[in-house]
N, C-alpha and C positions, 0 to 999 in steps of 0.2 A: 692174750691179745693186748697190744699197745695202741692206745688212742691218743692222738695229739690234737688238741684244740689250739686255735690262735687267740690272741687277746684283742682283736679288732673292736668288738662291742664294748669291752671294758674300758677302752680308750675313748669311745664315743659317748657312752651313757653313764651317768652317775646313778640313775635308777630308771626303771621303766620295764615294760613287758619283756623285751628281748633279753636284756641283761639278767633279769630275774629267771627267765627260762633256762639260760645256760648255767646259772649258779645252782639251780635246783637239779638240773640234769647231771652236772658234775658231781654234786653231793650224792645223788642216788647211785650213779655209776661206781663211785669209789667204794660203795658197800659190797661190791662183787670182788671176792678175793682173787679171782683169776684175771682181773683186769689191771692194767697199768694206765692211769689217766694222767696226762701231762698238759700243762699250760705254761707258756713262756712267762718270764718275769714281766710284771706290769710296772712301768715307770711313772712317777709323779701321780700316783693314784688320787682320784678325786675323793675328798674326805666325806662327801655326802652320799657315797654308794651304800645304800641300805642293805644290800644283799650279800656282800662279800664278807668274809670273816676277818680279814686283815684291816683293823681299824686304826692302825698306827698313823699318827700325825706326821706329815711331811713338812718340815719347817720351810722348805723351799717355796711352798705355796703362799706364804704370808707376804711375800714381796710383790705379789701381783695385785695391784690396786686399781688398775684402769684397763680399758678395753684393749689398748695396744699391747700391753704386757700380757694380757690374757691370751691374745692371739699368738704371741710369740711362744707362750707356754704350750698352747695346743700344737703348734708346729714342732716344737722340740719333742713333746710327748709322742706325736705321730711318728717321728723319725726313730726315736729310741725304741718304741714298741715294735715297729716294723723290723728294725734291726734284730731285736730279740726273737721275733717270729722266724726270720730268715735263718738265723743261727741254728735254731732247733730243727728246721726243715733240712738244712744241709747235713746234719748229723744222721738223718735217715733212721733214727731210732724209734720208729713207729710202724704200725701196720695199716692204720686208717687215719686219715686226716679229716677234721671237721672244722671248717672255718666258721667264725661266728658272725660274719657279715659278708658283704658282696665284693670287696676289693680283690681282684684277681691276681695280685702280686705273687702269689704262691705257685702259680701254674708251672713256671719254669724250674721250680725246685722239687717238684713231686717225684720226678722220674717215672717209675711205673706204679707208684702207690695210688690206691683208689681214694677218692674223697666223697664225702656225703655233704650235701648242701641243704640247709633248712631255709625254706621260703616262708616268710611270716604273713605276707599279704601281697596283693597286686594293686595297692592303692594308687601308687604313682602312675601306673600304666592306665588305670581306669579313670583317674582324675588328673590328667596332665596339666589342666588349667591352674591347678593349685601349686604346681611345682616348677614351672618355667619350661622353656622350650628345650634347652640342652640339658636333659636330666641324666647325669652320669650314672646314677644308681640303676636306672632302667637298663642302660647299655651293659653294665657290669653283671647285673642279675641274669640277663638273657645269655650272655657268654658263659657264665658258670653253670647255668641250668643245662646247657647243651653238653658241657664237658663232664659234669658230675657223674659218678657211678650210680648214685641214687639220690633222690630228692625227698626230703620230708616236707609235707604240707601240714599245717596245723589245723586244718578243717577240710571237709569235703568241698566246701564252697571255694576255698583257696585252690585246691587241686583242680577243680573245674576251670577256674580262671587261668591257671598255669597252662593247662592243656589248650584252652581256646586262644589265649593271647600269645604264648610263646611257642605253641606247636609241639610241645613235649608229649611223648607217648604216655598214656595213662599208667602203663605197667612199670614205668620208671619211677613213679611217685607213690610214696607210702603216706597215708594220713595217720598222724600220731598227735593226739590231743594233748593240750596242756592241762594243768591242774592248779590248785591253790593250797597254801598252807596258812590257816587262820592264825592270827596273833594270839599268843597265850595270855597276854596282859593288855588291857585297854587303858588308855590315858584319857581321863575326863577333861573336857574343855568347855568353856561357856558356849552354849548354843541355844537357839530358840526352842521352845517346847514343841512346836508343830511345824515341820518343814519337809520339803521335797529335796532330795539329794541329787546333785550332778557332779560326777567324778571325772577328773582328768582334763585334757586339752579341750578347748572350746572353738578353735579356729578351723578354717577350711571345711573339710567334709564332716566335722563333728556335729554340725546342725544345731548349734546353740540358739540361733535366732528363733527357731521353731518352738523351743522350750520357753523362751522369753515371752513370745507372743501368746502362747497357751496360758502361761502363768499370769500374764497381765489381766486376762479375762477372768480367770479363776479367783484372783485376789480381790475382785470386786464383791464376790459372794463369801469369801473366806478371809475376813479381815486379819485373822491371827496366823495365816499361812505364810511361811517364808520359803525362799529359794536359796539353798546353801550349795555353794560350789567349792571344789577344791582346786588347788593349783596356783598359778600366778594371779596377781591382781588383775582386775578387769582392765582391758585395754581402753584407749580413748574411744574407739568405735563402739565397744561394748557398753561403756558408760553412757554414750550418746543414745544407744538403743534403749537401755534401761530407763533413762530419763524421759525419752520420748513416749515410752509405754507407761510411765508413771509408777514404776516399781523399784526405783533406786533404793528407797528406804526399806524395802522388803527383800533385797537381794544382797548377799554377802559372800566373800571369798575367804576360805580358811586354808592356809598353807599347812597341811597336816602331815605328820610323820605316820608310819604304818600303824602305830598304836592308837593315835588320834583318829585315823581313818576308820579303824575298826569300831571305835566309839561312835563315829558319825553314821556308819552303816546301821549299827545296832539300834540307834535311836531315831532314824529317819522313818517317816510315815511311808514314803515310797522312794525307790531309787529309779531314776530315769536314764536310759542309755539311748540317745536319739540318733546316733551316728548313721551316716549314709552307707558306710562300709567299714568293716573291721576284718582282720584275718582270723580272729578267734573271739576276743572279748573277755579277757580275764576278770574285769569288774563284775561280770555276771556271776561267776563262781564265788567271788568275794561276797557279793550281796546274798547269795544262797547261804553261805557259811555263817553269816551274821543275822540270818532270819529277817531279811528285809524284803518286802514285796517288790516286784520288778515290773516296769513297763519298758518295752523295747520297740524300736522302729522295726517295721516288717521288712527288713533288708538284709542283704548279704548272708552271713553265717548265723545270725541270731536265732532263727527258729531251729536250726540244726543243734545249737549248743543248749538252748534253754527249753526247747520242746514246749510242753503244756504247763511249765512252771512259771510262765510270765504272761502278761497281757501285751498285745501288740497294737500299734497305731500306724496309719499311713505316713510314711517317712517325712514328707515335707508339708504336711497338712496340720496346722496349729489347732484347727477345730477338732480333728480326729484325736489329737493328743489331749486336748482339753476335756473332751467327753470321756476318754479312757481314764484320765486321772480322777475325774469327778465320780465315775462309777466305782473305782477302787476305794476312794476316800470314804464313800458312804456304804460300803459293803464289808463289814467286819468278817463275815464268814468267808468271803472270797479271799480276803487278806490271809486268813488262817490256812486256807486250801493252798494258796500259792507258796506260802512258807513251807508247808509240809511237802509239797511237790518238789520244791527247790532242794530240800534236804535229801530227798530220795534221788533226785537228779545228780546231786553232788557225788553220790557213790560211784558214778560212772567214770569219774576223773580222779586220778592219783598220779603223783610224780613217780612212784614206783613202777606203775604201768607204762608211763612215758619212757622211763629209762629201759625197762625190759624190752619194749618194742623197738627202741632205738638200737639196743644191743643186738637184737635179732637182725636188724637191717645191716649193721656192721658185718655180722657173720655171713650174710648173703653176699655182700660185696667181696669178702675174702674168698669165698667159694667160687665166685664168678671170675675172679681176677687171675 
């Protein structure tokens, strides 16, 4: 069997859940001797891509010093990568096509070949207020979902949303979970001794303000407790919120690489994932693997993924979160139970299983074609 992936997501993301998913899937599929797995050449690769193996420096990148030139670079990269994809599609040297994102450019080149579409979440459809009126991604996703031979949803909750929002028949959708691969080596960095960890984006549906409000009340009783976040520096709005709540001096951001992030998980008292919606929630599995107790919002797919290995709070209720954090901070036995349950829960998720189920879906498509 010959499987062709395109390079859409590798052009868009330097790191993140989707590009990580495809890197792990490609790696696992290539272990099957009877498979030929192809991906077109990726031009002007971003040097900060943590998950791909090609770490070669591209000297072309050093000339981009301002926003205008970076925009030109993105446009050039987009054109070159799409040209590379189309060239491979025209050769027709594949049995199954698997696009890595939602651009429908490939439809006119497939001829009679089947394609499988992975839908990661329905965030933009459920929270249009965060993404603007004319959301091209929603339009493209809906088109491809109707035309795909099969759809992969990364959780039952995402499958339910695809059915309800896009009107796709349930039997067309296969739920295939993601997994995580713990870092073998951790990189120590200066951190507070006693902290709660918040990982990833903080904007829009991520619900950071609820964490900030809950933490501001807790910090009055726990003078040595810190809030450690990863990712970009606090925005002006976030800094204003932290200052208003009086917790600026106890809140910090660390731009962590994967090895540093492993260290942060391993030393955190609690990991909090307060998002209003996620397609899967890879940080949950990361926290499990580094033995960090978890508190999650009682929303979307979180109970499906974490089960009884986490505590839950009412999503937009700071008081509910505050009480849940305080309960866990003061109950060492509960912390141990959650860690053990997390390690057991982690056994349900592996990239090998993800790849095997995906391969089975490809075979179904070929039989039906």
